[in-house]
N, C-alpha and C positions, 0 to 999 in steps of 0.2 A: 475339596474335590479338585483334581487337576484336569486340565484340558487335554483332549486328544486331537492331534493334528498330524498331517503329513506336510512337511514343508521345510523352509529355511528360515531360521529365526535370528533376529539381530538384537543384541542386548546392549542397552544404553548404559555405558559407563563413561565413555568418552572415546577418542577417535584415532588415524586412519591409514597409516602405513602398515602393511602386513608384517607383523613382528614374529609371530609363532603360528604355525599351522600343524595341528596334531590330529590323529585319529581318536576314536572313542576309547582306545586303550592307552592313550597317552604317548604314543610313539610320535616323535617329532619328524615332520616332513621338510620343514624349512624354518629358519629364524632362530632367535635366541632371546631368552628372558631378559638380557641386559638392556633391551630397548625400553623397559618400563620406568626407569628412574625419572621422576618429575613430569612424566607425560600423561596426557589424557589417554584412556584405554576404552576400546570397544570390542565386543565379542560377538562372533557369529557361529551358531551351531547349525550344521546341516544334518537333519534328523529324519528318520521315518519312525512314526509312532508317537509316543508321548512327548509333550514339552511345550515350553515357551521360555523366554528369558529376557534379561536386561541390564548393566553393571558399573564397578569402580574398584581400583587396585587395593588389595588388602596386604620365601624360603628359596631357595633355588626353585622350588615349586612355588609359583605365584598363584594365589587364589583371590578371586574378585567377587563381590557380592552386591546385590541390589534388592530392595524391598518393593520396587514399583512395578508389580505385576498383579493383575486380577485374573481369576479363572473366567473362561468364556466358553461359549458353545461353538466356536469357530467363526461366527459372524457378529456376535454381540456379547457384551459382558453378562455373566450369569446374574439372575435376579438377586439371589443371596450369595454374592460372589465371595470366594476365598481369596485372602491375601496369599501370595506365593513367593515369599523371599527365596532367592536362588543364589547358590554359591558354586562357582565354576573354577576349577584348578587346571594348571597347565600340564598336570600328569593325567588328565582325562577324567578326573572325578567330578561329578556334578551332584550337589545335594539340594534338597528343597524342603522348606517348611510349608505347611498349609493350615490356615485357621480362618474361621468365618469373619466376615465384616458385619454380620447381622445381629450380633449380641455382644454384651459386655463380658460375659463369662463364656469361655470357649475352650475346647480341647485343641491341642496343637499336634499335628502330624509331622513326622520327621522321616524323610525318605531319601535314599540314594537312587538317583536316576541312571538308567543305562542309556548311554549315548551310542547309537549305531550310526556312524557317520563321522564328520570332521568338526573340529572346533578351531576356528581361526580367530586370532587376536590381532587387532589393529591399534596403532598408536599415532598420536599427533603431538608434535612438540608445542609447548606453550612459551618457550624462551629461546633465545639464540644459542644457548649452551645448556648443559645439564647442571650447572652450578647453582646452588641455592642463592636467592636474592639476599637472604639473611639466615644465619645459623646462631643458635644460642645453646649454652651449656645448661645443665639442670637447674642452676641457680638463677637463670635468666641473663647471665652475663654474655657478652657477644663473643662468638667464636670466629665468625668471618662474615663478610658481606656488608651491606649498607642498610641501616635502619631507616635512613631518610628515603631511600628508594623503595623499601618495603612500605613505608608510610604512604607514598604516592600511589603505589599499586593497591594498597588496602582501601583507599578512597575511591578509586576509579576503575578497578579491575576485579577479576576473579582470582582467588588464592587457592593454593593446594599446600599440603604439609606432609612431611615424613617424620616419624619418630626415629631418632638417630640410633637407638639401641634395641629396637624391637621389630624392625622390618615391616612397619605398618605405614601405608601411604593412603591419603584420603583427600577428597574434595571438601572445601569449606563452604558451607551454604550461605553464610553471611558474615559481615565484619562490623564491629563497633569500636571506634577510636575514642579514647578518653583524653581530653585536654591536649590533643596533638602530641601525646607522648607514649601512651600505652595502647597497643593494638591487641584486640581480642577477636576471636572468630569461633563460630559454632560449627560442629559436624554432627549431623542428626540422624542419618539414615543407616543405623547399625542394629544388628541383632547379635546376641551373644555367640561367641565362637570358642572352639577348643582346638589345640594342636594335636595332630596324630603323628605317627612316625613319618608319613609320606606327605602330608598336606595339612589342610585345615577343614574342620567340620563345624556345623552348627552344634551348639551345646545340646546335650540330651535333656538334662534337667539342671537348674531351672532354665526355662526359656525367658529371656528378658531382652527388651530393647534398651539401648543406652544412648544418652545424649551427652556430648562433651563440649566444653568451651575451653579454648587454648589461648594463652596470653604470652606476650613477648617478655614478661617478667618471670617466665618459667612455670607459672602455675597452670594447673588443669583442674577443672571441676567436672565430675561425672555423676549423672543422675540415671539410675537404672530402674526400669519398670517391668513388672511381670507381664508377659504377653497374654497369659490366660485370663487376667481380670483387670489389667491396667491399674494395679496398686503398686506403691513404692517398694522396690526390692532393696536398694541401698543408695546412699548419696555420700560421696566423699571427694576430697580434693588432695592433690599431691603435686610434685614437681617433675617435669620432663624436659629432656633435651630435644630440640627440634630443628629441622630444616624447613624454611619457608620458601615457596615458589610463587611467582606471580605471572599471570597470563598477560603478555605484553601486546596482545592484539585488540585491546579495547581503546576507545577514543571518546572523549566528551564531545557531544554535539549540541547540547542545549542546556542552559541554566536560567533559573529565575530567582529573583530575590524573595524575601518573606512576604511581599505583597503580591507575588505572582507575576511581576514585570520581568520581561526578558532582559538578561544582562550578558548573555553569551550565546553565540550560535543562532540558530533559527528553529522555530517550531516546525516549519515546513520540511526542513532536513530531517528532523526527528521522525516525523510522520512518514516521510519517504523511506527512511531506513527500516522502520518498523514494517511497512507494507512490502518491502523487499525481503522480509524474512529474517532480519538480523536479530540476534539476542539483545536484551536490554537489561541494564542494571540502573538503580537509582541510589543517589547519595544525599543524605540530609541528616542534620543533627548528629554527625559522627557515624551514622548507620550506612552501610553499603549492602543493598538487598537485591536479589535476583527477581526480575519480573517473571512470574510463572505463567500468567496469562495477561494479554494486553488487548484492550478495546480501543478502537479508533472510530470516533463518531464526529464527522466534520472536522473541526479544528481542535477537538479534545482528545487527549490520550490518557487512558486510565490503566495503570499497572497494578495487577493483583499480586501480592506477595504472600506466600503461605509456608515458607521454610524458615521459621524463626521461633525461638522461645524467649520468654521474658527474662531479663537480667535484673539483679537487685539494684544496680545503678546508684549505689551509695558512695561513689568515688569521692575522695581518694582512699577509702577503706579497701583492704586487699581483696575482699570478696565482692567488690562492685560488679564484676562480670559474671558472678556465679548464678546458677539457676535458683529460683525459689524452691523451698523445700517441697511445696506442692506445685509442681511444674505447671507453667501456663503457656499455651500455644498462642502465638501472635499472628493475626492476619491483618493486612493493611490494604487500603485502596489509595494509591498515590496518583494524583491528578496533575496534568501538565499546567493547570492553573495555580499550583502551589498548595492545594488542599490535600491533607493526608488524614484519612480516617483509620483509626486504630481500634482493633477489637482483641481482647485477651480472654481466652477460655481456659478453665482448668482442664488439664489433660485427663483427669480421672472421671469426669462426667460431662464435659463440654458445656458447663454453665458459665456464663459471663462472670469473670472474676471482679469486674468493676464496670462502670458505665463506659460505653464506647466514647472515644475521644475524637474530636475534629479540631485540627490545628492547621495553621499555615506555616510553611517552612521555606527557606531558600533551598532549592533542589537542583542537583546536577543529574543529567540524564546521559548515560554512556551506552555505546553500542559496540558489539563485537564486529571488528572490521574484516573478519575472514569472508571469503566469497560464499554467499548463500545464493545458489542458482535455482531459478524457477525451472523445475523439471517436469511438472505434470499439473494439469488442471481439468476439472470436470464441472459442468454447469448444473443447474438445478434439476435437470432430468437425468443426470448421470452420464451425459455424453462427453467424450474427451474433446476439449477445445484447445489443448496445448500439450505437446510432448506425446509420448507413447508409453503404454504399459511396459513394453520391453525395456525402455530406458529406465523406468522406475525400478523394475526388477533387477536390472544390471547394477544400479546404484546400491540396492540392498545387498547384493552379492559382494560388493566391493567395500562394504563397511561404512557407508555414508551415514551421517546424522540427518534427521529430518525435522522440519518445522512445518506447521500447517496454518493457512489462513482460511478461516471459515466465514463466509460472507452471506449475510441476510439483509433484509430491508433496513433493519435498524443499525447496520454498520458492520465492521469487521471485528473478528476475534481471532487473535493469533496465539498459538500454543506450541509446545514441543512434544515430539513423540517420545514417550517413556520406554516403549519397546516396539519393535517392528517384526512382522512375520510375513514371509511369502508362503502362501498356501499352494501346494501342487494339486490339491483337490479341485479348486475352482479357478486357479491361476490368478488369484487376486493378491494384492498386498494389503495387510491390515496393520494399523497402529493403534496402540492404546495411549491416551493422554489423560492423566489421572490427577493432576495437581490443580484443581479448581474448587472453589466453594461458591455458594449461591449469592449473587448480588442483584441489585435492581436499580433502575434509574429513578431519581427523585423527579416528581412532577413540578416541584417548586423551584428547582435549581438545576444547573447543568452539572450534576454530580451523581456519583453512584454511592450506594450504601450496601452493606450486607443485610440479607434478610434475617428477621428475628430468630426464627427456628432454622438456623443455618444448616445447609446440607452440602455434602460433597456431590458434585456431578462429574461423572467419569465418562469419557468419550471412547468409542471404538469406531474408527473411520476406515473405509475400504477404498481401494482404487476404483471401485465401481461407482463412487460418488455417494455412497450411503453413510450417513452420520448417525450412529445410535448413541443414546444417552442412558446411563443408569444413575438414578438419584437416590441418595440415602441420607436421612437425618443423622447428624453427628451426635446429638445428645441422646435420643431414644434408640438409635441404631435401626429404626424402622425404615422399611423400604418405602420410598415415595412414589416413584414411577419408573418405567422403562418407556422410551420414546424413540421414534425416528424423526430427526430434525427435518422439517419440510423446506422445500425451495432453497436449497443450500448450494452455493458455489464453493468448491474446495480447491485451493492451490497448494501444491507441495513444493517446498524448498529443500534443497539438499546442500550439505557441506561435505564434499568428498575428499 
């Protein structure tokens, strides 16, 4: 089921100089597709009627897709919400899949959406120039650039990559470095596509999601899973030529040794940067992971990471970075005290594949140094205490990215907006934040753990100060609850 709205929708792929502005029939009003090489991309649709959206670059027609959308009723996520992967092209074509989150076996709908209005594409550079940091031939040998520079960025930054022969560009969700010589990175948010004469569409049959891991030795491993029932469709590896790019706006602010003792920077600065809305990444044991949700409780920071799949890790064997045949999702809770709690679940049933693991590691904490500006705040009663709704709406119209700080008695929780919508029906701005799973604080220690019957909790937050929650168990797919979060202060940060 797709949502019905009147409004302006912002699609999270990445960000923010207006590059292309087209109407719903694909006619260009300004800009050129040449802006997209190596850049972050963000898309805004101005629509009347059906829709929502959110994205990441995938011909001289450029198409960009995102899976991070749930169906909603306009103010909160549907009880048995549909996933709504969406594909938008610069020729004006918009495609969408829909399939339920409420069962393991599900039918998949595939629709072309009519856009009545404009589609605006925004970009933001991640480097000082458009040249790759490092390029490799299909056999993994160097074409150009510096592997040493890429190694530094792989440890402390966010990476992107392009396939040199296929016109495919993508964000890398995580990195793993082996023995300070082999860089590997995973891209995970894909649904099967096909080329048409004019653009790209979602596959008609079969529908499958696909997970990829890319390596600087030229190898790629791909695990494909049927969307209808989450069973394995295929698993293969090959060789690809690639351009690697690194976001140079990240900085290390805090490091601890394996005992949790501070060895670089200060915890106070980390907490300050988190509370000012900055994005965070963590590096330990060769892993570089994005913090999808961040808790701040007094002098403790806990980063929840949910965009990772298990590797075989039998280095120096060639298949060390490959996915397990039966793929396993990895969730982690990374503590500023040095504690890392790791949970691995089979993708096909969300049973724990092994006992959860608690370890202490030397950890580096990095922050995105771009300006994240406090633009809007509401108190527990929904009253505006900072900024104005007009400023927030203007930021949406200009392609800004948003992060949220949700404050209750037990502390702060910070997350990112996966998609943003301005509604012209009630003049509110709504965001969905979907990348969280259920955790809880231990009574015996200053640590967090995941709950045993883990569930996804998905937020829909309005500029009126209302925070609604949809909770669904990942193993049984059963709905747990819908709720409105009580006594919540919400601060909106934007990167414009």
